[in-house]
C-alpha positions in Angstrom: 37.6 -34.2 -32.4 37.1 -37.4 -34.6 40.2 -38.7 -34.1 42.2 -39.2 -30.9 40.8 -40.8 -27.4 38.0 -37.9 -28.0 34.7 -39.4 -27.0 33.1 -38.1 -30.3 35.9 -40.3 -31.9 35.2 -42.7 -30.0 31.1 -42.3 -30.7 32.3 -41.3 -34.7 29.7 -38.2 -34.0 29.9 -33.7 -32.3 27.7 -33.1 -30.2 26.6 -29.7 -31.0 23.6 -29.3 -28.3 25.3 -26.0 -25.9 25.9 -24.2 -30.0 23.5 -21.4 -31.4 21.9 -22.6 -34.7 22.1 -19.5 -36.5 25.7 -20.1 -35.1 26.4 -23.2 -36.9 23.7 -22.0 -40.2 26.8 -19.6 -41.0 29.4 -21.7 -40.2 27.4 -24.2 -43.1 26.9 -21.5 -45.0 30.5 -20.6 -45.1 31.8 -24.4 -45.7 30.4 -23.8 -48.6 30.7 -20.2 -50.0 33.7 -20.1 -48.4 32.9 -16.2 -47.5 31.0 -15.0 -44.1 28.3 -13.6 -46.0 26.2 -11.9 -42.8 23.2 -9.5 -43.0 23.2 -6.4 -41.9 22.0 -7.1 -38.5 24.3 -9.7 -38.1 26.9 -7.4 -39.2 26.4 -5.9 -36.0 25.0 -8.3 -33.6 28.2 -8.2 -31.4 27.8 -11.0 -29.5 26.9 -13.4 -32.4 30.0 -12.3 -33.9 31.7 -13.3 -31.1 29.4 -17.0 -31.0 31.3 -17.4 -34.7 34.8 -17.5 -33.2 34.0 -19.3 -30.7 32.2 -21.8 -32.3 35.4 -21.4 -35.1 38.1 -22.7 -32.5 35.9 -25.1 -31.0 35.7 -27.1 -34.3 39.1 -25.3 -34.7 39.0 -23.8 -38.0 40.8 -21.2 -38.6 39.9 -19.6 -41.5 36.4 -19.4 -40.1 37.4 -17.6 -37.0 39.7 -15.4 -39.7 36.7 -14.7 -40.9 34.6 -13.4 -38.0 37.6 -11.8 -37.3 37.2 -9.8 -40.1 33.4 -8.8 -39.3 34.9 -7.9 -35.8 36.9 -5.3 -36.4 35.1 -4.0 -38.9 32.1 -3.8 -35.7 34.2 -2.7 -33.5 36.3 0.1 -36.1 33.7 3.0 -35.9 32.3 2.7 -33.0 35.1 1.2 -30.0 34.1 -0.6 -26.8 31.6 -2.3 -28.5 32.4 -4.9 -26.2 29.4 -5.3 -22.8 30.3 -7.0 -19.7 28.6 -10.0 -21.4 30.8 -10.5 -24.0 33.7 -10.2 -22.0 33.1 -13.2 -20.2 31.9 -15.4 -23.0 35.0 -14.0 -24.5 37.8 -14.8 -21.4 35.5 -18.1 -20.7 35.8 -19.7 -24.8 39.4 -18.5 -26.0 42.4 -19.4 -24.2 44.8 -16.9 -22.4 46.8 -14.8 -25.3 44.2 -15.9 -28.1 43.0 -13.3 -30.7 40.3 -12.0 -29.3 41.7 -12.0 -25.9 43.9 -9.5 -27.7 41.9 -7.8 -29.7 39.3 -7.1 -27.5 41.5 -6.0 -24.9 43.4 -3.7 -27.8 39.9 -1.7 -28.0 39.9 -0.8 -24.8 44.3 0.3 -24.5 43.6 1.8 -27.3 40.0 3.7 -28.3 39.8 6.5 -25.7 40.8 7.2 -22.0 41.1 4.5 -19.5 40.0 7.4 -16.5 37.6 5.5 -14.7 37.0 2.6 -16.5 39.0 0.7 -14.1 37.3 1.1 -10.9 34.0 0.4 -12.7 35.5 -2.8 -13.6 36.1 -3.7 -10.9 33.0 -2.8 -9.8 30.8 -4.5 -12.6 32.9 -7.6 -12.0 34.5 -7.6 -15.5 36.8 -10.9 -15.7 40.2 -10.4 -13.2 42.5 -11.5 -16.1 40.4 -9.0 -18.4 41.2 -6.3 -15.8 44.9 -7.0 -15.4 45.5 -7.5 -19.5 44.2 -4.2 -20.7 46.0 -2.3 -17.1 49.2 -3.9 -18.7 48.8 -3.3 -22.0 48.2 0.2 -20.7 51.7 0.7 -19.1 52.7 -0.8 -22.2 51.6 1.5 -24.1 51.1 4.5 -22.0 54.3 4.1 -19.8 54.6 7.6 -18.5 52.1 10.4 -18.4 51.7 12.5 -21.1 52.2 10.4 -23.5 48.5 10.4 -25.1 50.0 11.1 -28.6 51.1 7.1 -29.0 47.1 6.7 -29.8 48.4 7.1 -33.3 50.6 4.1 -33.2 47.4 1.4 -32.8 48.7 -2.0 -33.2 45.9 -3.5 -35.7 45.5 0.3 -38.0 42.3 -0.3 -40.2 42.4 -4.5 -40.3 42.5 -7.4 -38.3 45.5 -9.1 -39.7 47.4 -8.7 -36.7 43.8 -11.4 -35.2 44.4 -14.2 -37.2 45.6 -17.4 -36.4 47.9 -19.1 -38.0 50.4 -21.9 -37.6 54.0 -22.6 -37.8 54.2 -22.3 -41.6 51.9 -21.2 -42.7 51.8 -17.1 -42.8 48.6 -14.6 -44.0 48.5 -13.2 -47.5 47.6 -10.2 -48.0 44.7 -11.4 -49.2 43.7 -12.9 -46.2 43.5 -16.2 -46.6 46.7 -18.6 -45.0 49.3 -19.2 -47.8 52.7 -21.9 -47.1 55.4 -20.6 -46.2 59.0 -22.1 -47.4 61.7 -23.5 -44.6 
């Protein structure tokens, strides 16, 4: 942000007025501690966890995003489909097409329980069109014909969040979740 032709580069200032002070406080604590420490209420607050990921995306700190996605995956592992309409709108308005956060949310709706009746609800309640399309496409890909419900055991993510980590060319994610440089 402080490089190139951005206003922040010219003024040498980053305006964070639009960001939640709690999110920024957690980020600063993460910077100094390297671990994303959350209390029991914060670790279950899907909106807060989602905003942590979005903040990491905004300031382009992949390790922070990966830590946030770990907490999101943990928080949603026992309570599938906990993303409310407001959360889905926030994620889809504040992330790029194909982003890991969108994929996590869509995967939750594809793999965690029946979609029977859900599509109508999505449309009636005004869920983002791109979300509805991605859930539908993903469901059709996962279950190409009726009776394939046993495919549900082949979830793309299992119990961990590694499929949703931010990766850069020339890097990989180690088993401990840390970014590692790969030899090319």
